[in-house]
C-alpha positions, -999 to +999 in steps of 0.1 A: -102+258+403-094+278+372-128+296+374-121+305+411-087+319+401-102+339+373-129+353+396-102+363+422-082+380+394-113+399+384-120+411+419-083+422+423-085+442+390-118+459+400-104+467+434-072+482+419-094+505+397-114+519+426-107+553+441-082+551+469-074+514+464-038+518+451-030+546+477-042+523+505-010+502+501+014+531+503+009+539+540+004+519+571-031+531+580-049+550+553-080+556+574-082+591+589-109+596+615-135+623+611-119+643+640-085+641+625-098+652+591-118+681+606-089+692+627-067+695+596-090+721+581-096+740+615-058+742+620-054+756+584-077+785+594-109+775+576-144+778+590-155+742+596-190+729+605-196+703+632-196+666+623-228+650+611-232+612+615-253+594+589-257+559+604-289+553+583-269+554+550-253+523+536-224+525+541-226+548+571-207+581+567-197+612+588-198+645+570-189+681+575-184+713+554-154+735+551-160+771+542-132+790+524-145+825+529-115+841+511-120+822+479-159+819+483-157+781+481-173+753+501-159+718+505-181+689+516-161+661+533-173+626+537-154+603+561-160+565+557-148+539+583-124+524+558-114+523+521-137+494+513-168+512+525-156+545+508-155+526+476-191+515+482-200+551+489-183+563+458-214+557+438-234+582+459-241+615+442-237+648+460-258+675+444-244+710+440-207+703+438-186+706+406-155+689+417-147+656+436-117+638+448-113+605+467-084+600+491-084+566+508-115+566+531-123+603+524-144+619+497-141+657+491-166+677+470-159+713+461-181+741+448-183+779+444-204+789+474-228+810+454-234+782+428-238+757+457-265+779+474-284+783+441-285+746+435-296+740+471-324+766+469-336+752+436-337+717+451-356+730+481-381+747+458-386+715+438-392+695+470-420+721+479-436+716+445-423+748+429-411+746+393-374+754+391-348+749+365-327+718+373-293+732+383-280+698+395-264+691+361-232+709+360-225+727+327-188+723+332-170+689+332-163+675+366-129+684+380-107+675+409-109+693+442-082+720+445-048+710+457-050+737+484-075+714+502-063+679+493-026+686+501-036+692+537-048+657+539-021+641+519+005+658+541-012+643+572-013+608+556+024+610+547+033+621+582+042+657+573+015+679+591+025+716+592 
């Protein structure tokens, strides 16, 4: 019995340390749909790609990109079915982005558009057998996605969409 309680305490501690876990208890339903999330960025005036469904991944995920032409930034958005599966997906690496933020069932990755294109072109060249410098390792420490993007989602979650 004591071992079972200790195991449960360990699971609770690990869950509390995962991205989005603590925020999940602050609101009634922390799970935004892919359509809701995409619409937030469209309504804010950004250029937004169509949704891509990745059922073959474990866990499955829906993604799209947001293009901030004015600031020359690109934001990759991953929408998971729920917080638990987002936590599973948090171990997945997304090449080419220098910033990441997790909000409940969402993952956001941000990069300068020029830097992102360079990393993607180098990855394509490597996949074709061409020698390229490995640009996937960011020289700058990882940072959080700009509040300009995350605040749109946090406002929606808190019930304050503009």
